[in-house]
N, CA, C and O atoms as a Tinker XYZ file with bonds, in Angstrom:
   516  protein
     1  N     -8.959000   23.162000    2.693000    73     2
     2  CA    -7.547000   23.046000    2.960000    64     1     3
     3  C     -7.303000   22.540000    4.372000    63     2     4     5
     4  O     -6.447000   21.683000    4.591000    81     3
     5  N     -8.060000   23.073000    5.334000    73     3     6
     6  CA    -7.871000   22.667000    6.724000    64     5     7
     7  C     -8.294000   21.215000    6.915000    63     6     8     9
     8  O     -7.626000   20.463000    7.624000    81     7
     9  N     -9.402000   20.815000    6.285000    73     7    10
    10  CA    -9.834000   19.426000    6.442000    64     9    11
    11  C     -8.838000   18.471000    5.801000    63    10    12    13
    12  O     -8.599000   17.382000    6.323000    81    11
    13  N     -8.250000   18.874000    4.661000    73    11    14
    14  CA    -7.243000   18.021000    4.017000    64    13    15
    15  C     -6.026000   17.860000    4.923000    63    14    16    17
    16  O     -5.461000   16.770000    5.017000    81    15
    17  N     -5.618000   18.945000    5.592000    73    15    18
    18  CA    -4.487000   18.901000    6.497000    64    17    19
    19  C     -4.794000   18.020000    7.705000    63    18    20    21
    20  O     -3.930000   17.270000    8.160000    81    19
    21  N     -6.016000   18.106000    8.225000    73    19    22
    22  CA    -6.417000   17.265000    9.360000    64    21    23
    23  C     -6.447000   15.796000    8.964000    63    22    24    25
    24  O     -6.018000   14.937000    9.734000    81    23
    25  N     -6.945000   15.503000    7.781000    73    23    26
    26  CA    -6.976000   14.120000    7.303000    64    25    27
    27  C     -5.559000   13.603000    7.144000    63    26    28    29
    28  O     -5.278000   12.454000    7.484000    81    27
    29  N     -4.656000   14.440000    6.628000    73    27    30
    30  CA    -3.276000   14.028000    6.429000    64    29    31
    31  C     -2.610000   13.726000    7.764000    63    30    32    33
    32  O     -1.906000   12.724000    7.891000    81    31
    33  N     -2.824000   14.584000    8.765000    73    31    34
    34  CA    -2.227000   14.360000   10.074000    64    33    35
    35  C     -2.808000   13.115000   10.746000    63    34    36    37
    36  O     -2.070000   12.348000   11.365000    81    35
    37  N     -4.102000   12.912000   10.632000    73    35    38
    38  CA    -4.692000   11.722000   11.253000    64    37    39
    39  C     -4.245000   10.456000   10.540000    63    38    40    41
    40  O     -4.095000    9.410000   11.173000    81    39
    41  N     -4.031000   10.537000    9.230000    73    39    42
    42  CA    -3.549000    9.374000    8.480000    64    41    43
    43  C     -2.153000    8.984000    8.949000    63    42    44    45
    44  O     -1.868000    7.804000    9.153000    81    43
    45  N     -1.285000    9.975000    9.120000    73    43    46
    46  CA     0.068000    9.704000    9.597000    64    45    47
    47  C      0.024000    9.146000   11.019000    63    46    48    49
    48  O      0.811000    8.264000   11.361000    81    47
    49  N     -0.874000    9.643000   11.835000    73    47    50
    50  CA    -1.006000    9.130000   13.196000    64    49    51
    51  C     -1.440000    7.670000   13.182000    63    50    52    53
    52  O     -0.931000    6.870000   13.967000    81    51
    53  N     -2.369000    7.310000   12.306000    73    51    54
    54  CA    -2.804000    5.916000   12.198000    64    53    55
    55  C     -1.667000    5.015000   11.727000    63    54    56    57
    56  O     -1.512000    3.896000   12.216000    81    55
    57  N     -0.871000    5.504000   10.775000    73    55    58
    58  CA     0.268000    4.722000   10.284000    64    57    59
    59  C      1.263000    4.466000   11.410000    63    58    60    61
    60  O      1.742000    3.345000   11.578000    81    59
    61  N      1.570000    5.498000   12.176000    73    59    62
    62  CA     2.502000    5.328000   13.289000    64    61    63
    63  C      1.932000    4.422000   14.373000    63    62    64    65
    64  O      2.666000    3.626000   14.960000    81    63
    65  N      0.655000    4.530000   14.643000    73    63    66
    66  CA     0.020000    3.677000   15.642000    64    65    67
    67  C      0.057000    2.214000   15.200000    63    66    68    69
    68  O      0.386000    1.334000   15.996000    81    67
    69  N     -0.279000    1.952000   13.942000    73    67    70
    70  CA    -0.251000    0.576000   13.427000    64    69    71
    71  C      1.157000    0.010000   13.468000    63    70    72    73
    72  O      1.342000   -1.160000   13.806000    81    71
    73  N      2.145000    0.812000   13.134000    73    71    74
    74  CA     3.528000    0.345000   13.176000    64    73    75
    75  C      3.963000    0.042000   14.605000    63    74    76    77
    76  O      4.637000   -0.957000   14.856000    81    75
    77  N      3.577000    0.904000   15.534000    73    75    78
    78  CA     3.962000    0.687000   16.921000    64    77    79
    79  C      3.292000   -0.523000   17.540000    63    78    80    81
    80  O      3.923000   -1.267000   18.292000    81    79
    81  N      2.020000   -0.728000   17.232000    73    79    82
    82  CA     1.299000   -1.864000   17.797000    64    81    83
    83  C      1.760000   -3.191000   17.216000    63    82    84    85
    84  O      1.683000   -4.224000   17.882000    81    83
    85  N      2.236000   -3.168000   15.982000    73    83    86
    86  CA     2.627000   -4.424000   15.351000    64    85    87
    87  C      4.087000   -4.771000   15.583000    63    86    88    89
    88  O      4.537000   -5.840000   15.171000    81    87
    89  N      4.832000   -3.895000   16.232000    73    87    90
    90  CA     6.250000   -4.155000   16.469000    64    89    91
    91  C      6.401000   -5.314000   17.450000    63    90    92    93
    92  O      5.723000   -5.383000   18.475000    81    91
    93  N      7.289000   -6.200000   17.111000    73    91    94
    94  CA     7.540000   -7.345000   17.987000    64    93    95
    95  C      8.897000   -7.160000   18.655000    63    94    96    97
    96  O      9.651000   -6.262000   18.281000    81    95
    97  N      9.218000   -7.998000   19.639000    73    95    98
    98  CA    10.530000   -7.907000   20.272000    64    97    99
    99  C     11.657000   -8.064000   19.244000    63    98   100   101
   100  O     11.415000   -8.488000   18.114000    81    99
   101  N     12.849000   -7.730000   19.628000    73    99   102
   102  CA    13.978000   -7.681000   18.688000    64   101   103
   103  C     14.615000   -9.045000   18.461000    63   102   104   105
   104  O     15.827000   -9.185000   18.625000    81   103
   105  N     13.851000  -10.030000   18.095000    73   103   106
   106  CA    14.402000  -11.314000   17.681000    64   105   107
   107  C     13.602000  -11.790000   16.473000    63   106   108   109
   108  O     12.422000  -11.476000   16.323000    81   107
   109  N     14.263000  -12.544000   15.631000    73   107   110
   110  CA    13.630000  -12.993000   14.393000    64   109   111
   111  C     13.033000  -14.380000   14.590000    63   110   112   113
   112  O     13.640000  -15.252000   15.211000    81   111
   113  N     11.849000  -14.563000   14.055000    73   111   114
   114  CA    11.208000  -15.873000   14.077000    64   113   115
   115  C     10.224000  -15.916000   12.921000    63   114   116   117
   116  O      9.999000  -14.908000   12.250000    81   115
   117  N      9.650000  -17.059000   12.696000    73   115   118
   118  CA     8.622000  -17.187000   11.664000    64   117   119
   119  C      7.253000  -17.340000   12.303000    63   118   120   121
   120  O      6.347000  -17.916000   11.701000    81   119
   121  N      7.097000  -16.834000   13.502000    73   119   122
   122  CA     5.841000  -16.938000   14.218000    64   121   123
   123  C      4.849000  -15.870000   13.809000    63   122   124   125
   124  O      5.109000  -15.057000   12.922000    81   123
   125  N      3.709000  -15.890000   14.476000    73   123   126
   126  CA     2.613000  -14.982000   14.151000    64   125   127
   127  C      2.998000  -13.519000   14.331000    63   126   128   129
   128  O      2.686000  -12.690000   13.475000    81   127
   129  N      3.671000  -13.189000   15.434000    73   127   130
   130  CA     3.992000  -11.781000   15.689000    64   129   131
   131  C      4.964000  -11.233000   14.654000    63   130   132   133
   132  O      4.846000  -10.079000   14.241000    81   131
   133  N      5.912000  -12.043000   14.239000    73   131   134
   134  CA     6.865000  -11.588000   13.229000    64   133   135
   135  C      6.177000  -11.354000   11.889000    63   134   136   137
   136  O      6.390000  -10.325000   11.248000    81   135
   137  N      5.365000  -12.298000   11.473000    73   135   138
   138  CA     4.695000  -12.154000   10.177000    64   137   139
   139  C      3.605000  -11.092000   10.232000    63   138   140   141
   140  O      3.345000  -10.419000    9.234000    81   139
   141  N      2.964000  -10.935000   11.387000    73   139   142
   142  CA     1.964000   -9.877000   11.516000    64   141   143
   143  C      2.612000   -8.500000   11.428000    63   142   144   145
   144  O      2.018000   -7.568000   10.887000    81   143
   145  N      3.826000   -8.369000   11.957000    73   143   146
   146  CA     4.513000   -7.084000   11.851000    64   145   147
   147  C      4.866000   -6.778000   10.402000    63   146   148   149
   148  O      4.820000   -5.618000    9.993000    81   147
   149  N      5.217000   -7.793000    9.618000    73   147   150
   150  CA     5.461000   -7.587000    8.185000    64   149   151
   151  C      4.157000   -7.218000    7.470000    63   150   152   153
   152  O      4.148000   -6.351000    6.596000    81   151
   153  N      3.076000   -7.869000    7.837000    73   151   154
   154  CA     1.776000   -7.570000    7.235000    64   153   155
   155  C      1.357000   -6.138000    7.567000    63   154   156   157
   156  O      0.908000   -5.404000    6.687000    81   155
   157  N      1.501000   -5.742000    8.822000    73   155   158
   158  CA     1.098000   -4.388000    9.234000    64   157   159
   159  C      1.994000   -3.321000    8.618000    63   158   160   161
   160  O      1.511000   -2.266000    8.206000    81   159
   161  N      3.289000   -3.588000    8.553000    73   159   162
   162  CA     4.179000   -2.593000    7.942000    64   161   163
   163  C      3.931000   -2.495000    6.448000    63   162   164   165
   164  O      4.049000   -1.413000    5.874000    81   163
   165  N      3.590000   -3.607000    5.806000    73   163   166
   166  CA     3.235000   -3.556000    4.387000    64   165   167
   167  C      1.976000   -2.750000    4.156000    63   166   168   169
   168  O      1.895000   -1.979000    3.200000    81   167
   169  N      0.993000   -2.923000    5.023000    73   167   170
   170  CA    -0.247000   -2.163000    4.897000    64   169   171
   171  C      0.000000   -0.674000    5.120000    63   170   172   173
   172  O     -0.521000    0.160000    4.378000    81   171
   173  N      0.788000   -0.338000    6.130000    73   171   174
   174  CA     1.080000    1.071000    6.412000    64   173   175
   175  C      1.885000    1.706000    5.284000    63   174   176   177
   176  O      1.607000    2.831000    4.871000    81   175
   177  N      2.872000    0.985000    4.796000    73   175   178
   178  CA     3.730000    1.510000    3.730000    64   177   179
   179  C      2.939000    1.715000    2.440000    63   178   180   181
   180  O      3.032000    2.774000    1.820000    81   179
   181  N      2.172000    0.722000    2.038000    73   179   182
   182  CA     1.376000    0.846000    0.812000    64   181   183
   183  C      0.287000    1.898000    0.970000    63   182   184   185
   184  O     -0.008000    2.627000    0.022000    81   183
   185  N     -0.310000    1.986000    2.147000    73   183   186
   186  CA    -1.324000    3.011000    2.386000    64   185   187
   187  C     -0.757000    4.403000    2.264000    63   186   188   189
   188  O     -1.394000    5.289000    1.694000    81   187
   189  N      0.447000    4.608000    2.796000    73   187   190
   190  CA     1.069000    5.920000    2.711000    64   189   191
   191  C      1.450000    6.262000    1.265000    63   190   192   193
   192  O      1.242000    7.391000    0.820000    81   191
   193  N      2.000000    5.301000    0.543000    73   191   194
   194  CA     2.368000    5.546000   -0.857000    64   193   195
   195  C      1.113000    5.796000   -1.690000    63   194   196   197
   196  O      1.117000    6.664000   -2.563000    81   195
   197  N      0.052000    5.056000   -1.436000    73   195   198
   198  CA    -1.216000    5.286000   -2.130000    64   197   199
   199  C     -1.722000    6.693000   -1.843000    63   198   200   201
   200  O     -2.236000    7.366000   -2.736000    81   199
   201  N     -1.577000    7.131000   -0.607000    73   199   202
   202  CA    -1.980000    8.485000   -0.227000    64   201   203
   203  C     -1.148000    9.536000   -0.965000    63   202   204   205
   204  O     -1.675000   10.568000   -1.380000    81   203
   205  N      0.149000    9.273000   -1.128000    73   203   206
   206  CA     1.018000   10.219000   -1.842000    64   205   207
   207  C      0.594000   10.387000   -3.300000    63   206   208   209
   208  O      0.675000   11.486000   -3.849000    81   207
   209  N      0.147000    9.307000   -3.923000    73   207   210
   210  CA    -0.293000    9.346000   -5.315000    64   209   211
   211  C     -1.812000    9.446000   -5.401000    63   210   212   213
   212  O     -2.427000    8.820000   -6.264000    81   211
   213  N     -2.410000   10.218000   -4.524000    73   211   214
   214  CA    -3.860000   10.324000   -4.413000    64   213   215
   215  C     -4.569000   10.871000   -5.638000    63   214   216   217
   216  O     -5.766000   10.631000   -5.801000    81   215
   217  N     -3.877000   11.597000   -6.507000    73   215   218
   218  CA    -4.519000   12.162000   -7.694000    64   217   219
   219  C     -4.506000   11.213000   -8.886000    63   218   220   221
   220  O     -5.161000   11.486000   -9.892000    81   219
   221  N     -3.785000   10.120000   -8.794000    73   219   222
   222  CA    -3.671000    9.185000   -9.906000    64   221   223
   223  C     -4.859000    8.221000   -9.932000    63   222   224   225
   224  O     -5.398000    7.853000   -8.889000    81   223
   225  N     -5.250000    7.826000  -11.126000    73   223   226
   226  CA    -6.334000    6.834000  -11.249000    64   225   227
   227  C     -5.893000    5.462000  -10.751000    63   226   228   229
   228  O     -6.716000    4.675000  -10.285000    81   227
   229  N     -4.596000    5.176000  -10.850000    73   227   230
   230  CA    -4.062000    3.865000  -10.462000    64   229   231
   231  C     -3.306000    3.930000   -9.145000    63   230   232   233
   232  O     -2.313000    3.225000   -8.966000    81   231
   233  N     -3.760000    4.759000   -8.228000    73   231   234
   234  CA    -3.032000    4.988000   -6.989000    64   233   235
   235  C     -2.892000    3.731000   -6.144000    63   234   236   237
   236  O     -1.857000    3.543000   -5.506000    81   235
   237  N     -3.896000    2.868000   -6.119000    73   235   238
   238  CA    -3.795000    1.639000   -5.326000    64   237   239
   239  C     -2.746000    0.703000   -5.905000    63   238   240   241
   240  O     -1.981000    0.093000   -5.158000    81   239
   241  N     -2.700000    0.583000   -7.215000    73   239   242
   242  CA    -1.685000   -0.262000   -7.857000    64   241   243
   243  C     -0.296000    0.305000   -7.645000    63   242   244   245
   244  O      0.659000   -0.447000   -7.448000    81   243
   245  N     -0.173000    1.629000   -7.682000    73   243   246
   246  CA     1.122000    2.259000   -7.460000    64   245   247
   247  C      1.592000    2.004000   -6.028000    63   246   248   249
   248  O      2.747000    1.636000   -5.811000    81   247
   249  N      0.707000    2.196000   -5.053000    73   247   250
   250  CA     1.062000    1.942000   -3.653000    64   249   251
   251  C      1.459000    0.500000   -3.411000    63   250   252   253
   252  O      2.458000    0.225000   -2.746000    81   251
   253  N      0.678000   -0.419000   -3.951000    73   251   254
   254  CA     0.987000   -1.839000   -3.802000    64   253   255
   255  C      2.309000   -2.185000   -4.482000    63   254   256   257
   256  O      3.147000   -2.881000   -3.908000    81   255
   257  N      2.490000   -1.699000   -5.697000    73   255   258
   258  CA     3.685000   -2.046000   -6.473000    64   257   259
   259  C      4.965000   -1.528000   -5.860000    63   258   260   261
   260  O      5.933000   -2.276000   -5.723000    81   259
   261  N      4.988000   -0.253000   -5.487000    73   259   262
   262  CA     6.213000    0.322000   -4.919000    64   261   263
   263  C      6.555000   -0.344000   -3.593000    63   262   264   265
   264  O      7.714000   -0.680000   -3.355000    81   263
   265  N      5.575000   -0.536000   -2.738000    73   263   266
   266  CA     5.821000   -1.169000   -1.448000    64   265   267
   267  C      6.336000   -2.598000   -1.613000    63   266   268   269
   268  O      7.267000   -3.008000   -0.920000    81   267
   269  N      5.742000   -3.342000   -2.516000    73   267   270
   270  CA     6.144000   -4.735000   -2.719000    64   269   271
   271  C      7.524000   -4.832000   -3.352000    63   270   272   273
   272  O      8.319000   -5.688000   -2.968000    81   271
   273  N      7.817000   -3.972000   -4.311000    73   271   274
   274  CA     9.140000   -3.997000   -4.951000    64   273   275
   275  C     10.236000   -3.667000   -3.936000    63   274   276   277
   276  O     11.300000   -4.287000   -3.943000    81   275
   277  N      9.977000   -2.703000   -3.074000    73   275   278
   278  CA    10.974000   -2.339000   -2.058000    64   277   279
   279  C     11.268000   -3.523000   -1.141000    63   278   280   281
   280  O     12.431000   -3.815000   -0.859000    81   279
   281  N     10.229000   -4.202000   -0.677000    73   279   282
   282  CA    10.472000   -5.313000    0.259000    64   281   283
   283  C     11.074000   -6.520000   -0.456000    63   282   284   285
   284  O     11.854000   -7.254000    0.151000    81   283
   285  N     10.743000   -6.746000   -1.711000    73   283   286
   286  CA    11.357000   -7.856000   -2.445000    64   285   287
   287  C     12.852000   -7.600000   -2.613000    63   286   288   289
   288  O     13.657000   -8.514000   -2.437000    81   287
   289  N     13.230000   -6.372000   -2.950000    73   287   290
   290  CA    14.649000   -6.048000   -3.071000    64   289   291
   291  C     15.370000   -6.221000   -1.733000    63   290   292   293
   292  O     16.473000   -6.765000   -1.682000    81   291
   293  N     14.747000   -5.758000   -0.664000    73   291   294
   294  CA    15.372000   -5.861000    0.654000    64   293   295
   295  C     15.495000   -7.316000    1.100000    63   294   296   297
   296  O     16.528000   -7.706000    1.644000    81   295
   297  N     14.477000   -8.110000    0.882000    73   295   298
   298  CA    14.517000   -9.511000    1.309000    64   297   299
   299  C     15.477000  -10.329000    0.441000    63   298   300   301
   300  O     16.104000  -11.264000    0.939000    81   299
   301  N     15.599000   -9.999000   -0.832000    73   299   302
   302  CA    16.581000  -10.691000   -1.673000    64   301   303
   303  C     17.999000  -10.364000   -1.220000    63   302   304   305
   304  O     18.889000  -11.209000   -1.314000    81   303
   305  N     18.215000   -9.160000   -0.737000    73   303   306
   306  CA    19.513000   -8.819000   -0.158000    64   305   307
   307  C     19.769000   -9.671000    1.079000    63   306   308   309
   308  O     20.876000  -10.175000    1.273000    81   307
   309  N     18.747000   -9.830000    1.914000    73   307   310
   310  CA    18.894000  -10.669000    3.110000    64   309   311
   311  C     19.150000  -12.127000    2.747000    63   310   312   313
   312  O     19.927000  -12.801000    3.424000    81   311
   313  N     18.509000  -12.625000    1.688000    73   311   314
   314  CA    18.746000  -14.006000    1.238000    64   313   315
   315  C     20.194000  -14.158000    0.813000    63   314   316   317
   316  O     20.846000  -15.143000    1.158000    81   315
   317  N     20.702000  -13.180000    0.059000    73   315   318
   318  CA    22.090000  -13.244000   -0.394000    64   317   319
   319  C     23.064000  -13.163000    0.780000    63   318   320   321
   320  O     24.131000  -13.776000    0.746000    81   319
   321  N     22.699000  -12.411000    1.815000    73   319   322
   322  CA    23.588000  -12.219000    2.957000    64   321   323
   323  C     23.557000  -13.408000    3.915000    63   322   324   325
   324  O     24.606000  -13.862000    4.374000    81   323
   325  N     22.349000  -13.918000    4.222000    73   323   326
   326  CA    22.229000  -14.968000    5.241000    64   325   327
   327  C     21.949000  -16.347000    4.674000    63   326   328   329
   328  O     22.310000  -17.346000    5.297000    81   327
   329  N     21.327000  -16.431000    3.528000    73   327   330
   330  CA    21.019000  -17.719000    2.933000    64   329   331
   331  C     19.742000  -18.365000    3.443000    63   330   332   333
   332  O     19.460000  -19.507000    3.080000    81   331
   333  N     18.956000  -17.683000    4.270000    73   331   334
   334  CA    17.696000  -18.236000    4.793000    64   333   335
   335  C     16.563000  -17.898000    3.822000    63   334   336   337
   336  O     15.844000  -16.917000    4.015000    81   335
   337  N     16.412000  -18.696000    2.804000    73   335   338
   338  CA    15.454000  -18.406000    1.732000    64   337   339
   339  C     14.007000  -18.537000    2.182000    63   338   340   341
   340  O     13.215000  -17.636000    1.908000    81   339
   341  N     13.629000  -19.598000    2.849000    73   339   342
   342  CA    12.216000  -19.823000    3.183000    64   341   343
   343  C     11.693000  -18.763000    4.159000    63   342   344   345
   344  O     10.557000  -18.306000    4.034000    81   343
   345  N     12.517000  -18.382000    5.117000    73   343   346
   346  CA    12.102000  -17.372000    6.087000    64   345   347
   347  C     11.891000  -16.022000    5.406000    63   346   348   349
   348  O     10.920000  -15.324000    5.697000    81   347
   349  N     12.795000  -15.654000    4.502000    73   347   350
   350  CA    12.682000  -14.369000    3.817000    64   349   351
   351  C     11.514000  -14.360000    2.839000    63   350   352   353
   352  O     10.868000  -13.328000    2.655000    81   351
   353  N     11.237000  -15.500000    2.210000    73   351   354
   354  CA    10.097000  -15.570000    1.298000    64   353   355
   355  C      8.779000  -15.457000    2.064000    63   354   356   357
   356  O      7.814000  -14.882000    1.560000    81   355
   357  N      8.739000  -15.993000    3.253000    73   355   358
   358  CA     7.555000  -15.847000    4.095000    64   357   359
   359  C      7.352000  -14.377000    4.467000    63   358   360   361
   360  O      6.223000  -13.888000    4.491000    81   359
   361  N      8.444000  -13.684000    4.756000    73   359   362
   362  CA     8.362000  -12.255000    5.052000    64   361   363
   363  C      7.863000  -11.473000    3.828000    63   362   364   365
   364  O      7.045000  -10.563000    3.960000    81   363
   365  N      8.362000  -11.835000    2.638000    73   363   366
   366  CA     7.910000  -11.170000    1.401000    64   365   367
   367  C      6.421000  -11.369000    1.181000    63   366   368   369
   368  O      5.706000  -10.431000    0.830000    81   367
   369  N      5.959000  -12.591000    1.389000    73   367   370
   370  CA     4.541000  -12.892000    1.172000    64   369   371
   371  C      3.659000  -12.132000    2.166000    63   370   372   373
   372  O      2.625000  -11.583000    1.785000    81   371
   373  N      4.061000  -12.099000    3.423000    73   371   374
   374  CA     3.280000  -11.374000    4.439000    64   373   375
   375  C      3.238000   -9.882000    4.117000    63   374   376   377
   376  O      2.191000   -9.248000    4.247000    81   375
   377  N      4.365000   -9.325000    3.700000    73   375   378
   378  CA     4.407000   -7.906000    3.356000    64   377   379
   379  C      3.549000   -7.621000    2.122000    63   378   380   381
   380  O      2.853000   -6.607000    2.076000    81   379
   381  N      3.593000   -8.504000    1.126000    73   379   382
   382  CA     2.796000   -8.300000   -0.092000    64   381   383
   383  C      1.298000   -8.356000    0.210000    63   382   384   385
   384  O      0.527000   -7.571000   -0.343000    81   383
   385  N      0.885000   -9.265000    1.071000    73   383   386
   386  CA    -0.528000   -9.333000    1.465000    64   385   387
   387  C     -0.926000   -8.053000    2.213000    63   386   388   389
   388  O     -1.991000   -7.488000    1.965000    81   387
   389  N     -0.072000   -7.612000    3.115000    73   387   390
   390  CA    -0.332000   -6.359000    3.831000    64   389   391
   391  C     -0.369000   -5.167000    2.887000    63   390   392   393
   392  O     -1.192000   -4.266000    3.054000    81   391
   393  N      0.515000   -5.155000    1.898000    73   391   394
   394  CA     0.527000   -4.070000    0.909000    64   393   395
   395  C     -0.771000   -4.041000    0.120000    63   394   396   397
   396  O     -1.332000   -2.971000   -0.119000    81   395
   397  N     -1.244000   -5.199000   -0.283000    73   395   398
   398  CA    -2.498000   -5.258000   -1.030000    64   397   399
   399  C     -3.659000   -4.736000   -0.184000    63   398   400   401
   400  O     -4.488000   -3.964000   -0.666000    81   399
   401  N     -3.712000   -5.160000    1.069000    73   399   402
   402  CA    -4.791000   -4.706000    1.948000    64   401   403
   403  C     -4.701000   -3.205000    2.236000    63   402   404   405
   404  O     -5.712000   -2.502000    2.216000    81   403
   405  N     -3.500000   -2.726000    2.501000    73   403   406
   406  CA    -3.323000   -1.313000    2.811000    64   405   407
   407  C     -3.638000   -0.408000    1.632000    63   406   408   409
   408  O     -4.290000    0.624000    1.794000    81   407
   409  N     -3.179000   -0.790000    0.447000    73   407   410
   410  CA    -3.450000    0.020000   -0.745000    64   409   411
   411  C     -4.938000    0.011000   -1.076000    63   410   412   413
   412  O     -5.507000    1.050000   -1.410000    81   411
   413  N     -5.567000   -1.154000   -0.984000    73   411   414
   414  CA    -7.000000   -1.251000   -1.285000    64   413   415
   415  C     -7.819000   -0.431000   -0.296000    63   414   416   417
   416  O     -8.698000    0.330000   -0.698000    81   415
   417  N     -7.533000   -0.581000    1.003000    73   415   418
   418  CA    -8.303000    0.118000    2.023000    64   417   419
   419  C     -8.138000    1.631000    1.901000    63   418   420   421
   420  O     -9.110000    2.379000    2.009000    81   419
   421  N     -6.915000    2.068000    1.677000    73   419   422
   422  CA    -6.663000    3.503000    1.542000    64   421   423
   423  C     -7.380000    4.066000    0.329000    63   422   424   425
   424  O     -7.992000    5.132000    0.398000    81   423
   425  N     -7.303000    3.344000   -0.784000    73   423   426
   426  CA    -7.961000    3.800000   -2.011000    64   425   427
   427  C     -9.476000    3.819000   -1.855000    63   426   428   429
   428  O    -10.137000    4.759000   -2.297000    81   427
   429  N    -10.020000    2.797000   -1.237000    73   427   430
   430  CA   -11.469000    2.639000   -1.149000    64   429   431
   431  C    -12.105000    3.520000   -0.076000    63   430   432   433
   432  O    -13.168000    4.098000   -0.305000    81   431
   433  N    -11.470000    3.630000    1.089000    73   431   434
   434  CA   -12.145000    4.249000    2.230000    64   433   435
   435  C    -11.498000    5.535000    2.767000    63   434   436   437
   436  O    -12.183000    6.317000    3.426000    81   435
   437  N    -10.230000    5.777000    2.514000    73   435   438
   438  CA    -9.588000    6.948000    3.102000    64   437   439
   439  C     -9.426000    8.123000    2.143000    63   438   440   441
   440  O     -9.348000    9.270000    2.582000    81   439
   441  N     -9.376000    7.854000    0.855000    73   439   442
   442  CA    -9.168000    8.918000   -0.118000    64   441   443
   443  C    -10.455000    9.232000   -0.868000    63   442   444   445
   444  O    -11.352000    8.395000   -0.977000    81   443
   445  N    -10.525000   10.439000   -1.377000    73   443   446
   446  CA   -11.672000   10.824000   -2.198000    64   445   447
   447  C    -11.617000   10.105000   -3.531000    63   446   448   449
   448  O    -10.529000    9.787000   -4.010000    81   447
   449  N    -12.765000    9.839000   -4.146000    73   447   450
   450  CA   -12.753000    9.176000   -5.450000    64   449   451
   451  C    -12.067000   10.040000   -6.510000    63   450   452   453
   452  O    -12.107000   11.269000   -6.453000    81   451
   453  N    -11.450000    9.381000   -7.459000    73   451   454
   454  CA   -10.820000   10.077000   -8.570000    64   453   455
   455  C    -11.875000   10.310000   -9.643000    63   454   456   457
   456  O    -12.594000    9.390000  -10.032000    81   455
   457  N    -11.957000   11.540000  -10.114000    73   455   458
   458  CA   -12.911000   11.858000  -11.176000    64   457   459
   459  C    -12.221000   11.618000  -12.508000    63   458   460   461
   460  O    -11.183000   12.210000  -12.801000    81   459
   461  N    -12.810000   10.743000  -13.308000    73   459   462
   462  CA   -12.227000   10.372000  -14.590000    64   461   463
   463  C    -12.964000   11.069000  -15.722000    63   462   464   465
   464  O    -14.148000   11.386000  -15.607000    81   463
   465  N    -12.263000   11.298000  -16.795000    73   463   466
   466  CA   -12.881000   11.899000  -17.969000    64   465   467
   467  C    -13.372000   10.788000  -18.888000    63   466   468   469
   468  O    -12.637000   10.306000  -19.749000    81   467
   469  N    -14.578000   10.406000  -18.700000    73   467   470
   470  CA   -15.223000    9.409000  -19.548000    64   469   471
   471  C    -16.515000   10.000000  -20.080000    63   470   472   473
   472  O    -17.210000   10.736000  -19.380000    81   471
   473  N    -16.827000    9.674000  -21.309000    73   471   474
   474  CA   -18.103000   10.132000  -21.849000    64   473   475
   475  C    -18.820000    8.946000  -22.475000    63   474   476   477
   476  O    -18.212000    8.076000  -23.098000    81   475
   477  N    -20.092000    8.945000  -22.291000    73   475   478
   478  CA   -20.925000    7.903000  -22.862000    64   477   479
   479  C    -21.962000    8.596000  -23.728000    63   478   480   481
   480  O    -22.619000    9.541000  -23.291000    81   479
   481  N    -22.103000    8.133000  -24.926000    73   479   482
   482  CA   -23.080000    8.754000  -25.813000    64   481   483
   483  C    -22.755000    8.431000  -27.259000    63   482   484   485
   484  O    -21.889000    7.608000  -27.556000    81   483
   485  N    -23.455000    9.085000  -28.130000    73   483   486
   486  CA   -23.220000    8.873000  -29.553000    64   485   487
   487  C    -23.413000   10.206000  -30.268000    63   486   488   489
   488  O    -24.015000   11.142000  -29.742000    81   487
   489  N    -22.890000   10.256000  -31.467000    73   487   490
   490  CA   -23.007000   11.452000  -32.289000    64   489   491
   491  C    -23.830000   11.103000  -33.515000    63   490   492   493
   492  O    -23.554000   10.126000  -34.210000    81   491
   493  N    -24.813000   11.890000  -33.761000    73   491   494
   494  CA   -25.686000   11.690000  -34.922000    64   493   495
   495  C    -25.442000   12.835000  -35.901000    63   494   496   497
   496  O    -25.648000   14.003000  -35.572000    81   495
   497  N    -25.006000   12.489000  -37.093000    73   495   498
   498  CA   -24.758000   13.494000  -38.124000    64   497   499
   499  C    -25.827000   13.353000  -39.191000    63   498   500   501
   500  O    -25.949000   12.301000  -39.819000    81   499
   501  N    -26.600000   14.408000  -39.398000    73   499   502
   502  CA   -27.653000   14.401000  -40.403000    64   501   503
   503  C    -27.262000   15.419000  -41.506000    63   502   504   505
   504  O    -27.207000   16.623000  -41.257000    81   503
   505  N    -27.003000   14.927000  -42.681000    73   503   506
   506  CA   -26.664000   15.861000  -43.759000    64   505   507
   507  C    -27.899000   16.658000  -44.210000    63   506   508   509
   508  O    -28.982000   16.104000  -44.399000    81   507
   509  N    -27.707000   17.941000  -44.372000    73   507   510
   510  CA   -28.797000   18.800000  -44.817000    64   509   511
   511  C    -28.518000   19.177000  -46.261000    63   510   512   513
   512  O    -27.463000   19.732000  -46.568000    81   511
   513  N    -29.475000   18.872000  -47.165000    73   511   514
   514  CA   -29.311000   19.175000  -48.586000    64   513   515
   515  C    -29.741000   20.550000  -48.933000    63   514   516
   516  O    -29.661000   20.947000  -50.095000    81   515
């Protein structure tokens, strides 16, 4: 229990550190720092959601899917409001790539493996007369 709590606290600390380091100044652009911040926030968001669904067999897909759907909805709202389609689509793509990386990394290296109920074998029935 204590180790799980320590892992949870360190995971949240890493998420906050990644978000803080990737934050860019308060102006919008399509440059590296802007897209890197979308990539890093996508990775942090998907990693956290993957961590929340840690008992599921499909936790990486769930983390990636929820994070990507949220940013697609938000960016489509921005497209409707401002009309800058190419810039918002670039943000969506950067976030989706970050979500894929964050969900995969969290599933593969930060969480314990999921134990699945699979059996391999055969049944031999011999009738006795």
